[in-house]
N, C-alpha and C positions, 0 to 999 in steps of 0.2 A: 478730764472728769475722772477718778478711782474707782477701782472695781472692787468691793466688800463682798465676804464670805460670811455667809449667817446659817447658824445652825437651831433643827427645833430642839428643843429639850423633850417633847413629848414623844415625836417618831423616830427624831436622828437625822432626816432630812435635812441635806447640805445646798445650798443654791448661794450664785454669784447675782450682785447688783450691782452697774451702772449707775451710781449717782452723784450729785452736787455734795460738797461738805455739809452745807445747809440743808440738804433734804432729810427728812424723818425717816430713819431705819423701818422696813415694815416691823412690823407687830402679828399678824397672822404667817400663820406655814402656809405656805401653797399647795404640799400636798396632802397635808390633813383637816387644815382650818382652824388650828388650836393657835391660843394667842401666845405661844412659848419660845417666839425668836429671839436669840441673841446673837451678837457678833462674835466672828473669829477672829483672830491673830491668825493673818499667813505672812508667806513670804513675799515678796515683791515681785511683779513679773518682768525683771531686767537683770541684765546682769555688765559689771563694768568688767571690760578687760582690755587689754593694752597698756602704752604707758605711761597715761596717764590725760586728765581733763585739761585740754588747750582753752585759756584765755578770751580767743580768737576764734573758736569754734565757728560762733555764728553770727561769726562779722563780717564785713565786705575782705575781700582777695587780698586790697592794699595794705593791710594790717600785719606789721609781723606778729607769729605767734609764738607763745612761748610758756613753757609747759609748767600748770600748775601743782604737777604733782613731784617736782624735783627736778635739779639739773640730770639729765640724761648720759650729758660729759663729761661727767665727775668720774673721777675713777673708782673703780670697785674695791671694796675692802680686799683685804688678803685675806685665804681661807684660814681657819682654824689648821695648826698643825694636828696628825695624826696618831691617836693614843700610842703610846710604846707595848711595844706588845708585851705580850704576860711570861713571866720568865717561870721555868719550872724546875724545882731545886729538887732533882732524883737522887 
């Protein structure tokens, strides 16, 4: 179940609520009892890190893992050439 963030337009109180997608949003602020609660947009609570997701991350051990983010054995692209130093005409 996702965690949603809410804010009261009347008093500014912010609170989180764990609820199903089908559950109705709260309509009354728990701090001031006024019906001015709106859902806020907030960042998700997880971070993707590492070389990518694998198709078999949650499958049985006998399956071969395959990187879904791309081939990690592919050669790295060549670095860009360094800019030429500025010449001083004195």
